[in-house]
N, C-alpha and C positions, 0 to 999 in steps of 0.2 A: 287814453289807452288803458285797458284793464291790467290789474296786477298779474293775472295769469298770462296775458300776452307778453308782458314785460319779462317775466321769468322764463318764458319759452324762447326768447331770443338766443341765437347761438352765442356762446361765450367767446370773448377775445382774450388772447394771451398777451399780457403786458409784461415785458421784460425790462426791469429797472437796473441800470448801472448804479454803483455805490458812490465812489469818490467823485465829488464835484456835482453829483446829481442828487442823491439822497442825503449825503453828508458833505460838509465843507470843513476844510482844515483838520481832517482826521487822519492824515496819512503820515505824519511825522514819526510816530512810534512804529508804524508799519515799516517805514524806510530804515529807521535805526535798527530794527530787529533783523533786517536783511544783512546789514553790515556786521552785526554780532554773529550771525550764522556763517557769513563768509570767513570770518576770522576763525570760527570753531572748526569748520569743515575743510577749508582750503588754506588756512593760515594767511589770509589776505587781510591786511589791516589799513590799507591806504586806498581802497576803491573809491572813496569820496572825491579823490582828485579827478576822476573821470566824470565829466558833465554829460549826462544823457537825458533825452526826452522820455519821461515816464508816462505822461498822460495818455490814457486810452490803451496802454500796452498790458500784456499779461505779466504776472509776477515772474513766471519762468523766463519769459523773453527778456525782461529787465535784468534778471540775475545772469542770464547767459551773456548778455551784452557786456555787463561789468566784468565778468570772468574772462571773456575773450580779450577785452582791453587790458586785462591784468596778466595776459600771457598764458592762460590756462587753455589747453587743447580741447577740442570738441569731444574727443573720446573720454577724457578725464571728467569733463562736465557731465556727460551722460552717465558715467559710472557712479557718480556721487550725487546725482540729481535727487534721489529719494532722501538721502541723508541731509542734503541741504534744506529740502522742504520741511523735514521734521525739526531740524534745528531752528529754522525760521519761525515755525509755528510755536515752538517752546519759548523762544525769545520774545515773541509778540505777546504770548499769554502772560508773561511776567511783567512786561513794560506797558501794556495797554491800561489806560486809565479805567478805574472802576465805573465811572459815569461819563459817558460820551454824549449825553443828551444835548449839551451845548453846541455840538457839531452838526445837529440835524438842520438841514436847510429850512429856512422859513417857509411855512405853508405845507411842508411835507407831511406832518402828522395828520392834518385835516384831509389832505388829498388821499393818503393811504386809507384812512378810516372810511371815507366815502366810497372809495373803490372796493374795499373789502366787503362792504355791505351789499354790493350789487351781485345778483345772480348771473349776470352776463359778463363777468370779469374773472379772469384767472391770473393771479399775481405770482410772479417769480422773479428771480434775480438773473442778471447776465453781467458778470464782472470779471476782470482780469485777476482779482484777488484769489489766492488759494482759499478753498472753501472754508476750512476752519477759521481762518483769519476773517473772512467776510462775515461769517455768522457771529463770531465773537464781537466784532465791531458793531453790528446792528443790534445784538442783544444788549450791549452796554449803552447803546444809544436809545434804547427803549422802543425800537420799531421792528425788531427781529421777528416778532410773533406774526407779522403779516406775510412772512415768506416761509413756507413749510419745507422741512427737510425732504430730500428726494426729488425736488423740483429745481429748475433753473440750470445754469451752466457757469463754470468757474475756471480760473486760470489753472487750477489743478487738473482740469479735464483735458485741456489742450493748450499748448504754448501759442498756437495760432488762434488769435481772437476771432478770425473770420469763420472758424469751425463751431464756435459756441452757439449761435442761434439754432443750428440744426440739432445740436445736442439738447438744448433746452426744449425744442419742439418735440423731440423724441420722448423725453421724460414726461412732458405734459400729456402726451398721448397715452401713457401707461404702458405696462409691460406687454400687453396683448394688442394694444390699439395701434392705429396708424399715427405717424407724427402729427402734431397739431398743424392745421392748415396754414400755409404761408399767408393767405389772404385774411386770416383772422389772428395775425400776430403783429404786435407793434413793439419796437424797441425804444426805450427812452434813455438818452445819454447826453453827455455834455462835451464831447470831443469829435473832431472829424473822423477819428478812428472808429467811434461808435457808428457813425453814419456809414463808413466803408464796410464795417462788419455786417450791418443790416443789408446793405446792397448786395453783398456777396452771397447772401442766402435768399435774396428776393423778398424780404419782408419790409414793411413800412417802418419809418423811424421818425421820432419826434426828438428835437434837441432843446435843451434848456441852457441858457447862458449863465450858469451859476458856477462854472468851473473856471478854466483859464482862457476860454475863447468867447469872442463877442458874437452877438446875433448875426452880424455880417459874415463872420468866419464859419458859421454853421448853416449858411443859407442853402446848402445842398440837401438838407433834411426835408421831409415832407411838410414839416411845420416847425417853427422855432419860437420859443417863449423866452422872455427876459428872465422870468423866475417861476417858481412853482405855482403861484396863483394864476399866472398867465397860461399855465398848462391846461386849466380846466376846459376852456372852450375847444382847444385842440383835441383833447381826449374825448370830449363829448362828440365831436365830429368823427373821430376815429371809431368810436363805438356805435356809430350810426345814428346818434341823436335820439335813440328810442326812448330814453328817459333822461332828462337833463340832470347832469351832475354838478351844475354850477350852483354853489352854495351861496348863502348870504355873506356879506363882507366880513362879519364877525368871525365866521368859521374859517374863512380864507386866512385870516391873520393869526389863527390859534396855533 
């Protein structure tokens, strides 16, 4: 196939989750910052006693769950939601490690580098993180440059994660354009909630078992990889196989 034919291929929007997908073990400061914010805004200092499932949920949903279990009414939560978000972001900016490169999942730098070089790929984020937290994490991990501002969807856009794919597709389409087509959108995540989120918008989803779930637990995805290197053939198929993105073994491990 000629280079001109390759670049003429319709682009596919790839929406990457962050925690458990692009990064591993990078959420502790993020969680600690929430508790700092809860103390500042609501004077709640014992929310850690409530055990909740956080994987695949939006930041706002997690905070609302903790506040509800701590006896805060929905009306009060709503009235102080913006103040909580600001306090959370301030606390995270102070506590986030200056270098998070050690948290990048193995194989992810090579994967993103290869994808970013393709004319038929549009990279964006889809994460439950508040956007400023998401972008600070990835910048300090050294991979934020792959995801431009103004694209993707975040927990600060909607508490309901199932609404995020449509938001990301609308942004990818541009202010005057139609939303990015569902048939040319693929979400990449590591939890059953990522899969449910994609299904709610009718887009394809690939799962990677680098978070807290096994390959078997992610079997409802359109394809499941054990790690980032195993994502290569799945992405190649999702992109139509027009040009192989499978690198040599040395670049997979970089």
